[in-house]
N, C-alpha and C positions, 0 to 999 in steps of 0.2 A: 857829680852834677846830675840833675834829672834827667837830662839830654842821652844820659848812659842807658836809661832804660826806654827809650824811644820806642823799641821794638814792641812793647806792650802797647802801645796804639797804632801798630800797621794795618788788625783787621779795623779797628772802629774807625780809623780815619779815611780808609777807602770805603765803606760805608757810608760815612758822612760825604764824600764827594760824588759819588754813587746815587743816592737815596735821600740825600739833604741829612736831616736830624733823625736818626732812626730809634727803637727800641729795640735794644739787642738781650737777647733771652741766655743769661750765665749758668752757666752748670754750680751747683752749690756745690762751695769747698766743705769737709769737716774741719769742727771746730778742734784745735790741737789740746785745747785747753779743758772741753770739756770733759773728762774723767777726774782732774783736779779738782773743777767748779763740782762736780757731783758729789763731793768727798765732803761737801761744806753744807752747812744748813744755810737756807736760804729763806726770807718770810720776806714776799712784796704787800708793800699796803700805800696808802693815801692820805694825803693830810692839805685840807684845805690852806693855802698861803696867798695873800695880797689879790684873791681872785682866782689864782689858780688852782686845782684839781694838781697838785704833784704826786706823781707820782714815785716812788722809790724804795730801793733794795735792802736790805739787812743781809749781810754774809757774818756767818762767824756765832759764836757764844755772846749770851747777850750778859753774860758775866764775865769776859774775855776787861785784861787787867787795863786797855787801851781803846776808845774809837775813835777811830778814822773817817772823815767826810771826804767824802770826792766831789768833785766839779769838773763835770767833762767838757769840752772843745766846743767850737760852731760846729751846727751841724752834726752833731755829735747826740749820744745818749749814753745810758749805763752801759750795754753793751760794749764800748768801744772799750774802758777800764777793766773790764773785765779780766784781760790775760795777767795781768797784775795782781788783780783781786786772788785768781786760781794761784798763786804762787805763796799767798802770805795762810799762815795759821796762830792760834792765838789772839787773835784782834777780831774786834767787832767793826766793821765795814758798813757805812750808810752811804749808798749813792743814789741820789735823785736825776732825773729826767730833769734838766732846765726848763718852765715856762716854753709853751708852743715847741716843744722838740721829743720827740720818741711819744711817749704814752701822757705826758703833763700837759694839761691847756695853756693859755695863753693868759698873761697876766690880766686883770679888770682894769681899764683907767688906765694903763702904764703902757710907756713905752716900753720895747726890750732894748733899751739902751743899758750902760755898765749904772748907770745909778740905779733904774727899774730892776737888772739883777740883781744889784748890790744888796739893796733894799729888800728883796727876795729870800736872798740868803740869810741877810741876819733875823728876819722872820722865820724862816725854816729850822735855823739853827735852835732861836727859842722854843718854839713849836716843839723840837723834838727832845729838849731839854739838855742841848750840845754846848749852849753857851759857858765858856769858863772850863771846861774840862774834855773836848778832843784836840786833835787834830786835824789840821783841813790842808787839805790836797787840792790844786787845779793845774790842770792842763793845758796849755796852748789859751787857746781863748777863756777857758776856764782860771787862767792865772790873772789874767785881769781881774774879774769879777771877783776873785778870792782879795786881792791885794786891794782894793779897793773898798770891799768889805771890812776888812782888817784895819785899813785906814779910816774908815770911819767911826771904827770905835766894836767891829765885832769882837767878842772876846773867846781867843783859842790859846790852847798853850803851845803849838808850835805850828809853824807854817811849811809846807811842801808845795813846789812852782816846779813844772816838767813843762821842758819846752818853753820857757817861760816869754812871753812877748818884751823881748828886753828896750826896743827903740819904735820912735814913729814907722807906722808902714808906710805913709807916704813922702819919706825922707829914707835918703840912704840908697844903697845898690838894688833895694826892691821897690821902689817907688812908681817906676814904669810899672811891673806887675799888678800893685795895687790899684794902681790908676784903671789899667786896663779892666781888672775883674769888676772893680764898681761901676765901671763903665754896662759891664755883663749885667751887674745884680738889678741896675735903674732898670736896664733895658726890659728882663724878666719882671718889673712893676707893673713899668708903663702899656705892657704889651695886655691883646684879648687875654683874660682869664686863661683858656685854654691852650694858647698860644705861649703865654708866656709863664705856665705853671709847668707846659712840657720842656720848655726850654732850661728852668733850673732846674729839674730833675731829669736831665737827660743823658745818658748812657753815656754819651762822648765827654761830655763836659765832667760827670764824675768819674772817669777812668782819667782824661786828664790830670785832677787836681789828684787822684792818689799816688798817678805816678811822680806827679809834681814832688809831694810832701815824703814818699817812701825813698829811701835810701840803700835798702838792704839787697845787698846780691842774690842774696839764696832766693830759687825762685819759689819754693815752697813757701815762704814767710811774704813774699810778694802776693801769689794768688791769694793766700788769707786776706791781706792787706786789702785788696783788690774787689774780693767776694765781702767783707763786711762793709765796705763803702757803698757798693752797690745793694747792699741790703738796709743798709742805715740810716744812709747818709740825705737820703730824702723825707724821713721822718721826722717832717713840720707839720705846721698846723695850716698854714698859709703863707701865701708870698708874702704880706708886709712884715709876720713876726723874721722871715730868712731876711729879707733885704735891710730891717729896721738892728737885725744881729749884724752882721754883717759892717755896716757903716759904724756900728760899735766897735767892733775889731780893728776896724784903720785909725780910729780916731783918738783910742788911746792905748796905753802902755803902763807895762810892770814900773817902768821907770817915773812916771807923774807919783808914786804912792809908795815907794819902798822906802823913801826915808822918814816916812810916817809909821814903818812897821818894826816893832820893838821887840817883838819876839824872837825867840830863834829860829834862821829860816833857814830850809836847804833849799838849793838850786838843781836840779837835773836837767843838764843840757846834753847838746849833742855836737857833733863838729860838723858834720855836714848838714844841718838843719838849712834849709832855704829859705827861711823866713827871717831867721836870726842869726846872725854871723856869731862867730868865738868872740871874738874883739867886743861886739854889743853886750853879750851875757858875762866878762866878765869884767867890763866896766858898771854892769847894771849889779852885780856882786858890792863893789865901793858905794854903792848907794844907801845900802842897807845897813843897821847901824849892828847888827849880829847875822851876817850870813854867810855861809860855805857851799860853792859852786863845786860842781862835778859833771867832765863834762865825759860822755862817752861815745866812743870813737866807730866810725863806720856805720852812725844814727843820723837820720834825717828829723822832721818834725814830729816822726809818730813814735814816739820811747815805748810807750805802751806796750804799741806792735812789734816792734823790730827787736827792744832787748826786757823784754817783762821781766826776766828773774833779775838780772841784774839791777833793775829800777826797784824791785820788791826789796831784794838785801840792804841798797840805801836805805828803803822806807824804814826797815826793823833796825836797821841798826841805828838810825834819827830818833825814832819814835823812844826806843829802849825798850820797848816788850815783843812778845810775838817771836814767831821762827819761818821760818821758809817751809813750803810743803818738801 
């Protein structure tokens, strides 16, 4: 349970009591995957998609036998999936920042909901010539976006969903936490701009979320996860984008689209995921026409940070191309 890691919150909670909602400077943590990433050719570029100047990164050889398209989770951006990318060789990997997050500008004239993001994903894949010949991977919120896009007709060879959102967030054991978090985001949107922005990106809030999602007992892993979240978790364009995205994340789930996904599908789940129970993940598998479920042990909702090499090995085996570093 996430409460096992409450000692991670001791200092920020003390500061919260004494000083309100502080901004606490973090000591940067070296990226343990930097040497592996440095060995991979990386090209970053932009493309205009549905009014969003979408920035994306291409890793690996252009002539690789298979292409993997990545879709990150809520309040994330492409850096979050790099620990997995670092483990892969012989694959072409394309990893965009979702519109309104990271270095990509928001969608124009569209809500940042599942319909908006799935339409963007279809258009992005088409713009890069990926339709029909790539394998697509979505993590967490990205698993919903990918599933909605595939169910809506996006043509991909295979589908990989990591930490899939398997059941409605407003039902079951996580309903209370989901409602509390929803109230928090709505408050952040309703407050005056400066106060609301400070609340949504506050150090204490980000650390609480990080501790809640990560289940690793390895102190080095936890430090890296927390540093990544403090560095990138508040990289969003504005309050509307982040609140719309959260509301989308709790109003939809993969089970709504699973029956319409006919492609071979790999579900990479976790035994300690605080958002989706193992039972829900097992039930989700039965809703797909052709899906395999692998549950990684000792992992929370951050497989890409906690077990990146194990995830990469499953990806290579499922894609049928490439190798591990």
